[in-house]
C-alpha positions as CSV (number, residue, x, y, z in Angstrom):
1,M,93.7,41.2,-12.2
2,S,95.3,40.6,-15.5
3,E,99.0,41.2,-16.0
4,R,98.4,43.3,-19.0
5,G,96.1,45.7,-17.3
6,E,92.3,45.7,-17.9
7,S,91.1,47.1,-21.3
8,E,88.8,50.1,-21.3
9,A,85.9,48.0,-22.6
10,F,86.3,45.4,-19.8
11,L,86.5,48.1,-17.1
12,Q,83.4,49.7,-18.4
13,D,81.6,46.4,-18.2
14,Q,82.7,46.0,-14.6
15,L,81.5,49.5,-13.7
16,L,78.2,48.8,-15.4
17,L,77.9,45.6,-13.5
18,I,78.3,47.5,-10.2
19,K,75.9,50.1,-11.3
20,D,73.3,47.5,-12.2
21,L,73.8,45.8,-8.9
22,L,73.3,49.1,-7.0
23,T,70.2,49.7,-9.1
24,L,68.8,46.4,-8.2
25,R,69.1,47.2,-4.5
26,F,68.4,50.9,-4.4
27,G,66.5,51.8,-7.6
28,P,67.4,53.7,-10.7
29,Q,67.5,57.1,-9.0
30,F,69.9,56.2,-6.2
31,L,72.6,58.5,-7.6
32,V,70.3,61.4,-8.2
33,D,68.5,61.7,-4.9
34,L,70.5,59.5,-2.6
35,N,69.4,60.6,0.9
36,Q,65.7,60.9,0.2
37,R,65.3,57.6,-1.7
38,L,67.4,55.4,0.5
39,G,66.3,56.5,3.9
40,M,69.5,55.0,5.4
41,S,72.6,56.4,7.0
42,T,75.8,56.9,5.0
43,K,77.5,54.3,7.2
44,S,74.8,51.7,6.4
45,F,74.9,52.6,2.7
46,T,78.7,52.2,2.6
47,S,78.5,48.9,4.5
48,T,76.0,47.5,2.0
49,I,78.1,48.6,-1.0
50,K,81.2,47.0,0.6
51,Q,79.4,43.7,1.0
52,M,78.4,43.8,-2.7
53,V,82.0,44.5,-3.8
54,D,83.4,41.8,-1.6
55,A,80.9,39.4,-3.1
56,L,82.1,40.4,-6.6
57,I,85.7,39.8,-5.6
58,R,85.0,36.4,-4.1
59,L,82.9,35.3,-7.1
60,S,85.6,36.4,-9.5
61,E,88.1,34.3,-7.7
62,T,86.0,31.2,-7.2
63,N,83.2,31.1,-9.8
64,Q,84.1,30.8,-13.4
65,S,80.5,31.5,-14.6
66,F,80.9,34.9,-13.0
67,L,83.9,35.6,-15.3
68,V,81.7,35.0,-18.4
69,Q,78.6,36.5,-16.7
70,S,76.4,33.6,-17.3
71,N,73.8,31.9,-15.0
72,E,74.1,28.2,-14.2
73,R,71.1,25.9,-13.9
74,V,71.0,22.5,-12.1
75,E,70.5,20.0,-14.8
76,N,69.1,17.2,-12.7
77,E,65.6,17.1,-14.2
78,F,64.4,14.3,-11.8
79,I,65.1,16.2,-8.6
80,R,64.0,19.5,-10.2
81,N,60.6,17.9,-10.9
82,K,60.5,16.7,-7.3
83,I,61.2,20.2,-5.9
84,K,58.9,22.1,-8.3
85,P,55.6,21.0,-6.6
86,S,57.0,22.2,-3.3
87,L,57.6,25.6,-4.8
88,N,54.2,25.7,-6.4
89,Q,52.8,24.9,-2.9
90,I,54.4,28.1,-1.6
91,L,52.5,30.1,-4.3
92,N,49.2,28.4,-3.3
93,E,49.7,29.0,0.4
94,S,50.9,32.6,0.0
95,P,48.7,34.7,-2.4
96,S,51.1,37.7,-2.1
97,T,54.0,35.6,-3.5
98,T,54.3,36.0,-7.3
99,Q,57.5,34.0,-8.0
100,A,59.7,31.5,-6.1
101,L,63.3,30.7,-7.0
102,L,65.6,28.1,-5.4
103,F,69.4,28.4,-5.7
104,V,72.2,26.0,-4.7
105,D,75.2,28.1,-4.4
106,T,75.1,30.2,-7.6
107,K,73.2,27.6,-9.6
108,L,69.4,28.1,-10.2
109,V,67.6,24.9,-9.4
110,E,64.0,25.9,-10.3
111,R,61.8,29.0,-10.8
112,V,58.0,29.0,-10.6
113,V,55.7,31.9,-11.5
114,S,52.1,32.4,-10.4
115,R,49.5,32.8,-13.0
116,K,48.7,36.4,-12.0
117,S,52.3,37.6,-12.6
118,T,52.9,36.3,-16.1
119,N,53.5,39.9,-17.2
120,M,56.5,40.2,-14.9
121,K,59.6,38.8,-16.6
122,I,62.9,38.3,-14.8
123,Y,65.7,38.6,-17.4
124,P,68.8,36.4,-17.1
125,N,70.8,39.5,-16.2
126,D,68.5,40.1,-13.3
127,I,69.0,36.5,-12.0
128,F,72.7,37.0,-12.4
129,L,72.6,40.2,-10.3
130,L,70.4,38.4,-7.8
131,T,72.9,35.6,-7.3
132,I,75.6,38.2,-6.6
133,Y,73.4,40.0,-4.2
134,L,72.5,36.8,-2.3
135,K,76.2,36.1,-2.0
136,S,76.6,39.6,-0.4
137,L,73.9,38.7,2.1
138,F,74.7,35.2,3.0
139,G,78.0,34.3,1.5
140,E,81.2,34.2,3.6
141,E,84.8,34.0,2.6
142,D,86.1,30.5,2.6
143,S,88.3,29.8,5.6
144,D,89.8,26.8,7.2
145,T,87.3,24.9,9.3
146,S,89.8,24.2,12.0
147,Q,90.6,27.8,12.4
148,K,86.9,28.6,12.9
149,D,86.5,25.9,15.4
150,A,89.6,26.8,17.2
151,E,88.4,30.4,17.5
152,S,85.1,29.1,18.8
153,V,86.8,27.0,21.4
154,E,88.9,30.0,22.6
155,E,85.7,32.1,22.8
156,N,84.0,29.4,24.8
157,K,86.9,29.2,27.3
158,K,86.3,32.9,28.2
159,T,82.7,32.1,29.3
160,E,81.6,30.0,32.2
161,M,80.2,26.8,30.8
162,N,77.4,25.1,32.9
163,D,76.5,22.1,30.8
164,S,74.6,19.4,32.6
165,D,74.0,17.3,29.5
166,L,77.7,16.5,28.9
167,S,80.3,15.8,31.6
168,V,83.5,13.9,30.9
169,K,86.2,12.9,33.2
170,K,89.5,14.6,32.6
171,D,91.1,11.3,31.8
172,P,92.8,10.5,28.5
173,K,91.2,7.1,28.4
174,I,87.7,8.6,28.3
175,A,88.5,10.2,25.0
176,D,88.8,6.8,23.4
177,S,85.0,6.3,23.8
178,L,84.1,9.5,22.0
179,I,83.5,8.2,18.4
180,F,81.4,10.5,16.2
181,P,79.6,9.0,13.2
182,L,80.1,11.5,10.3
183,A,78.1,11.4,7.1
184,V,78.9,8.5,4.8
185,D,79.4,9.1,1.0
186,Q,76.9,6.5,-0.3
187,T,78.1,6.9,-3.9
188,S,81.2,4.8,-3.3
189,Q,81.1,1.2,-4.5
190,D,83.6,0.1,-1.9
191,S,81.5,1.0,1.1
192,E,83.8,-0.5,3.7
193,S,86.9,1.4,2.4
194,K,84.8,4.6,2.2
195,K,83.7,4.2,5.8
196,K,87.3,3.8,6.9
197,E,88.1,7.0,5.0
198,V,85.3,9.0,6.4
199,Y,85.3,7.8,10.0
200,K,88.5,9.1,11.5
201,V,88.8,10.3,15.1
202,T,92.1,10.9,17.0
203,H,92.6,12.1,20.5
204,E,95.0,14.4,22.3
205,S,95.7,15.2,26.0
206,K,97.3,18.4,27.2
207,D,99.5,17.9,30.2
208,D,99.6,21.6,31.0
209,D,95.9,21.9,32.0
210,N,95.0,18.2,32.0
211,E,92.3,18.8,29.3
212,I,91.2,16.3,26.7
213,A,90.7,17.4,23.0
214,V,88.9,15.4,20.4
215,I,90.1,15.9,16.9
216,A,87.6,14.8,14.3
217,H,88.8,14.4,10.7
218,N,85.7,15.3,8.7
219,H,85.7,14.5,5.0
220,Q,83.1,17.0,3.9
221,R,81.2,16.7,0.6
222,S,81.2,19.7,-1.7
223,V,77.9,20.9,-3.2
224,S,79.5,20.9,-6.7
225,T,81.1,17.5,-6.7
226,L,80.4,13.9,-5.9
227,S,83.9,13.2,-4.6
228,T,85.0,13.7,-1.0
229,T,87.1,16.9,-0.4
230,T,90.3,17.3,1.5
231,P,89.8,16.5,5.2
232,T,89.6,19.3,7.7
233,E,90.5,19.1,11.4
234,S,88.0,20.3,14.0
235,Y,89.5,20.8,17.5
236,V,86.8,20.4,20.1
237,S,87.4,20.7,23.8
238,A,85.9,17.7,25.6
239,N,84.3,20.0,28.1
240,D,82.6,22.2,25.5
241,K,79.2,21.6,23.9
242,F,79.5,19.3,20.9
243,D,76.2,20.6,19.5
244,N,77.9,23.9,18.8
245,I,79.9,22.4,16.0
246,S,77.9,22.3,12.8
247,Q,79.6,19.2,11.4
248,F,78.1,17.1,14.2
249,E,74.5,18.0,13.7
250,A,72.4,14.9,13.6
251,D,70.4,15.9,10.6
252,S,73.5,15.3,8.4
253,F,74.0,11.8,9.8
254,E,72.8,8.6,8.3
255,A,71.5,5.7,10.4
256,L,74.4,3.3,10.8
257,D,74.6,-0.4,11.3
258,A,76.6,-0.8,14.4
259,Q,77.6,-4.4,13.7
260,S,79.2,-3.5,10.4
261,M,81.4,-0.9,12.1
262,E,82.6,-3.2,14.9
263,S,85.7,-4.4,13.0
264,Y,86.8,-0.8,12.3
265,L,86.0,0.7,15.7
266,S,87.5,-2.2,17.7
267,P,88.2,-2.4,20.6
268,Q,85.4,0.1,21.2
269,K,82.0,-0.8,19.9
270,L,79.3,1.6,18.8
271,S,75.8,0.6,19.8
272,F,72.4,2.2,19.5
273,P,69.8,1.5,22.2
274,N,66.4,0.2,21.0
275,Q,67.8,-0.2,17.4
276,V,67.6,3.4,16.5
277,N,66.2,4.0,13.0
278,R,66.3,7.1,10.7
279,E,63.1,8.6,12.0
280,N,64.1,9.0,15.6
281,F,67.8,9.4,14.9
282,G,67.9,11.8,11.9
283,T,65.4,14.6,12.8
284,P,66.3,16.1,16.2
285,R,69.9,16.9,17.2
286,Q,71.6,14.4,19.4
287,A,73.8,14.9,22.4
288,I,76.3,12.4,23.9
289,S,75.8,11.8,27.6
290,V,78.6,10.3,29.6
291,K,78.2,10.1,33.4
292,E,81.1,10.7,35.9
293,N,80.8,7.3,37.5
294,E,80.2,5.4,34.3
295,E,82.9,2.9,33.2
296,I,84.9,3.5,30.1
297,N,83.7,0.4,28.2
298,T,80.0,1.3,28.8
299,P,78.3,1.9,25.4
300,L,77.5,5.6,24.6
301,Q,73.9,6.7,25.0
302,F,72.4,9.1,22.5
303,T,69.9,11.4,24.3
304,P,67.7,13.7,22.2
305,Q,67.9,17.3,23.2
306,S,64.9,19.5,23.8
307,K,62.7,20.3,20.7
308,Q,63.4,24.0,21.2
309,Q,67.1,23.5,20.3
310,D,66.1,21.7,17.1
311,K,64.7,24.9,15.7
312,F,66.7,25.8,12.6
313,M,67.9,29.5,12.8
314,I,67.7,30.6,9.2
315,K,69.5,33.6,7.8
316,D,66.9,35.7,6.0
317,S,66.2,39.1,4.5
318,F,63.1,41.1,3.5
319,E,63.7,44.2,1.5
320,L,62.8,46.1,-1.6
321,L,64.6,45.2,-4.9
322,H,64.2,46.8,-8.3
323,F,63.9,44.4,-11.2
324,R,64.0,45.7,-14.8
325,V,60.4,44.8,-15.5
326,P,58.1,46.4,-14.8
327,Q,60.1,49.6,-15.1
328,H,62.3,49.0,-12.0
329,T,59.2,49.0,-9.8
330,P,60.3,48.2,-6.2
331,L,59.0,44.9,-5.0
332,Y,59.5,43.3,-1.6
333,V,61.7,40.2,-1.9
334,Y,62.2,37.6,0.9
335,S,65.4,35.5,0.7
336,A,66.4,32.9,3.2
337,Q,69.4,30.5,3.5
338,I,67.3,27.5,4.3
339,V,70.2,25.0,4.2
340,E,73.9,25.8,3.9
341,T,74.6,27.0,0.3
342,T,70.9,26.6,-0.5
343,T,68.8,29.8,-0.8
344,L,65.1,30.3,-1.3
345,V,63.9,33.6,-2.9
346,L,60.2,34.7,-2.8
347,I,59.2,37.7,-4.8
348,N,56.2,39.6,-3.2
349,E,53.6,41.5,-5.1
350,Y,53.7,44.4,-2.6
351,S,55.8,47.5,-3.3
352,K,54.6,49.6,-0.3
353,L,54.4,48.3,3.3
354,N,54.6,50.1,6.6
355,K,56.8,48.8,9.3
356,N,54.3,46.6,11.0
357,Q,53.2,45.1,7.7
358,Q,56.8,44.4,6.9
359,L,57.3,42.5,10.1
360,K,54.1,40.5,9.7
361,E,54.9,39.6,6.1
362,K,58.5,38.7,6.9
363,E,57.3,36.4,9.7
364,K,54.8,34.7,7.4
365,M,57.6,34.2,4.8
366,R,59.8,32.8,7.5
367,K,57.3,30.1,8.4
368,I,56.9,29.2,4.8
369,A,60.7,28.9,4.4
370,N,60.9,26.7,7.4
371,K,58.2,24.4,6.1
372,F,59.8,24.3,2.7
373,R,63.1,23.4,4.3
374,H,61.6,20.3,5.9
375,L,60.0,19.3,2.7
376,I,63.2,19.3,0.7
377,R,65.9,18.6,3.3
378,N,66.4,15.0,2.1
379,R,66.6,16.0,-1.6
380,I,69.3,18.7,-1.5
381,D,72.1,16.2,-1.6
382,C,70.7,14.9,-4.9
383,L,71.4,18.3,-6.5
384,I,75.1,17.5,-6.5
385,I,76.6,17.8,-9.9
386,P,79.9,16.0,-10.9
387,T,82.8,18.4,-11.4
388,I,84.7,17.9,-14.6
389,T,88.4,17.2,-13.9
390,M,91.2,18.7,-16.1
391,T,93.4,15.6,-16.0
392,S,91.6,13.6,-18.8
393,F,91.5,16.6,-21.1
394,I,95.3,17.2,-20.6
395,R,96.0,13.7,-21.8
396,K,93.7,14.1,-24.8
397,Y,94.9,17.6,-25.7
398,P,98.5,18.0,-24.7
399,G,99.2,21.7,-24.1
400,I,95.7,22.8,-23.0
401,V,95.7,24.7,-19.7
402,H,92.0,25.5,-19.2
403,F,88.7,26.1,-20.9
404,I,85.2,27.5,-20.3
405,F,82.3,26.4,-22.5
406,V,79.1,28.5,-22.4
407,D,75.6,27.7,-23.7
408,R,74.0,31.2,-23.8
409,K,70.6,29.8,-24.8
410,R,70.2,27.6,-21.7
411,N,72.5,29.6,-19.4
412,K,74.9,26.6,-18.7
413,V,78.6,26.7,-18.1
414,I,81.0,23.8,-18.4
415,A,84.4,24.4,-16.9
416,P,86.9,22.2,-14.9
417,K,87.9,23.2,-11.5
418,I,91.2,25.2,-11.4
419,T,93.7,23.0,-9.5
420,S,97.5,22.8,-9.4
421,L,97.4,19.1,-10.5
422,H,100.0,18.3,-7.7
423,G,98.0,15.3,-6.5
424,N,96.5,14.7,-3.1
425,I,97.7,17.6,-1.0
426,T,96.1,17.8,2.4
427,D,97.5,21.2,3.4
428,E,95.2,23.8,1.8
429,N,97.7,26.5,2.4
430,D,100.5,24.7,0.6
431,P,102.6,27.5,-1.0
432,S,103.4,25.7,-4.2
433,R,99.8,24.7,-4.8
434,M,98.5,28.2,-4.1
435,L,101.1,29.8,-6.4
436,S,100.1,27.4,-9.2
437,E,96.4,28.0,-8.8
438,N,96.7,31.8,-8.5
439,F,98.8,31.8,-11.7
440,I,96.2,29.8,-13.6
441,Q,93.4,32.0,-12.2
442,S,95.1,35.2,-13.3
443,K,95.5,33.8,-16.8
444,V,91.9,32.7,-17.0
445,W,90.8,36.1,-15.8
446,D,93.0,37.7,-18.5
447,L,91.6,35.3,-21.1
448,C,88.0,36.3,-20.4
449,S,88.9,40.0,-20.2
450,V,90.6,39.9,-23.6
451,S,88.0,37.8,-25.3
452,Q,85.1,39.9,-24.1
453,S,86.9,43.1,-25.2
454,Y,87.3,41.6,-28.7
455,L,83.6,40.5,-28.7
456,M,82.5,44.1,-28.0
457,K,84.5,45.2,-31.1
458,G,82.5,42.7,-33.2
459,Y,85.0,39.8,-33.5
460,T,83.6,36.2,-33.5
461,N,86.8,34.2,-33.6
462,I,90.2,35.2,-32.1
463,L,93.5,33.4,-31.5
464,E,96.2,35.6,-29.9
465,R,99.6,34.6,-28.5
466,I,100.3,36.6,-25.3
467,G,103.5,35.7,-23.5
468,D,103.8,32.0,-23.1
469,F,100.1,31.3,-23.9
470,F,97.6,31.1,-26.7
471,Y,94.3,32.9,-25.9
472,S,91.5,31.4,-27.9
473,F,87.9,32.6,-28.1
474,R,85.0,31.6,-30.4
475,I,81.3,32.5,-30.5
476,W,79.0,30.7,-33.0
477,F,75.3,29.9,-33.6
478,E,73.6,26.5,-34.3
479,D,70.0,25.3,-34.8
480,S,68.3,22.6,-32.8
481,E,69.9,19.9,-35.1
482,R,73.4,21.2,-34.4
483,K,73.8,22.7,-37.9
484,L,76.1,25.7,-38.0
485,L,74.2,29.0,-38.8
486,H,75.8,31.8,-40.7
487,P,74.4,35.3,-40.2
488,K,73.7,37.3,-43.3
489,T,75.7,40.3,-42.0
490,T,79.5,40.0,-41.4
491,K,79.4,42.6,-38.6
492,L,77.8,41.8,-35.3
493,P,75.2,44.4,-34.1
494,I,77.0,44.8,-30.8
495,E,75.8,48.4,-30.0
496,E,72.1,47.5,-30.7
497,A,72.3,44.3,-28.6
498,K,73.9,46.2,-25.6
499,K,70.8,48.3,-25.3
500,S,68.7,45.2,-24.5
501,N,68.2,43.6,-21.1
502,D,69.3,40.3,-22.6
503,F,72.5,40.8,-24.7
504,Y,72.8,37.4,-26.2
505,Q,69.1,36.9,-26.9
506,S,69.0,40.3,-28.6
507,L,72.1,39.4,-30.6
508,I,70.3,36.2,-31.9
509,T,67.2,38.2,-32.7
510,L,69.1,40.9,-34.6
511,L,71.2,38.4,-36.6
512,F,68.5,35.9,-37.5
513,H,65.4,38.1,-37.5
514,G,63.4,36.3,-34.8
515,K,64.1,32.8,-36.1
516,K,63.3,30.2,-33.4
517,N,65.5,27.5,-32.0
518,V,68.8,29.4,-32.5
519,F,71.5,28.5,-30.0
520,C,74.5,30.6,-29.1
521,Y,77.7,29.1,-27.8
522,E,81.1,30.4,-26.6
523,L,84.4,28.7,-26.0
524,F,87.2,30.3,-24.0
525,A,90.4,28.2,-24.2
526,L,93.9,28.7,-22.8
527,Y,96.8,26.8,-24.4
528,S,100.5,26.6,-24.2
529,G,102.2,29.0,-26.6
530,L,104.4,26.2,-27.9
531,L,101.5,24.7,-29.9
532,S,101.0,25.6,-33.5
533,I,97.9,27.5,-34.7
534,E,96.7,24.4,-36.6
535,T,97.0,22.2,-33.5
536,V,95.0,24.8,-31.4
537,T,92.3,24.9,-34.0
538,K,92.1,21.1,-34.2
539,F,91.9,20.8,-30.4
540,N,89.1,23.4,-30.2
541,N,87.0,21.6,-32.8
542,N,87.5,18.2,-31.0
543,L,86.9,19.8,-27.6
544,I,83.6,21.3,-28.7
545,E,82.3,17.9,-30.0
546,E,83.3,16.2,-26.8
547,L,81.7,18.8,-24.5
548,F,78.3,18.5,-26.2
549,V,77.7,15.2,-24.5
550,Y,77.1,17.2,-21.3
551,F,74.1,18.9,-22.9
């Protein structure tokens, strides 16, 4: 929350956002005739609302596009063109499906519409609400991986484990043979150094209970960045099932050249029987089998598990949602988290189904989602988008703290990740880093709050010094040749535009009377209060020109 306290206009916007979200889920009459229309218990209704509000809170803390209420699209045209035929295939195989959408985190990858549903339009605001709702269904609060794994280990200790696939001697030397190949970041030019950075395994032995623990340092790749994130430690008991730990699923592995790894893994050597290739190594999960009487130096054997264990357990939902067109008519929507952070949404043409019909339709959608998952599983990594770092901008524009650049025509947001700029800190709970990040986040939240409040009053350009910072906001319009367009009226028709389902498109139409190829842009910028007004203005102009290369 902002230190100044939220303005009345900003709070009204947040309340309207919650109301729109509830309308999407329960329909426009949910406040009038709650019990009859919902057909659900008060406890279930309260739980659903709590999940939505929790999703709003998480997005406001982690997603800057949420603060400016804009959708984001994946701009990788090549991979979008590869995925589009797979989405069209869904429409061909499922006549009841009218639209298919694919999201990576909160970014829209692609949306396809069947010919018979051209009259049904999904407004940008509906997609924005849909991303929030999907987060309430499938999103979880970020937590330390090691904590999750540690809790899983503690839970497994309470249960009797009868695992015939994996048996390891309780001998510290055995742990030296347990080397797990984790995913290699192939974007690095220095492949050998990158391998040494990614493949890290250390071992511990506990004298108290004579139990071996394997600690795998997993440099996970983020969906929104090409770089490798801070390592996390996963504590795995040597007696537990390794296939329970998601990081070690074989479908995230790459086929490895054992000889190229010998120098790094020495004195232990990693070998694959029968020269394992990607086809028989990358599809089913793998389990490590070590026999009791086997010598320590014997190469590890990778034994495929049963095909039943390879079945991907997707998280999915099939329920009525109410889009603005046509007239909040309820339509069944199937949504499934087909891969981590990747969600498929299928909008059904049906608005009324009995219980048996719902089960049959959901099962049919689930089979389609599983098939689609296998079609695109090798393409999801290509959707990664480089994250802009703030370091280079701080050097070019001394005194700048943060910025958010929004293209309202194409629903695209450019903003650097909020970091403390402390350098390479491996402890995610470092107090100084968290204090710095939380402080910047609170200022960015306040910047967006103040800017949007001024916009609702009709202002197009503001520069206000608040405390030790300059708050800068600008909204402007250009044509396709990047020529600045000046509306004939000096007052923005805010109230008329707010009545529309698409505020910014309505604003363009009202100001330019339906003129085509009009683009709307916004720049939110946070500067040190020590700068002069002239310097801030100059920096804004230069920053805008530089950011246009990303379009």
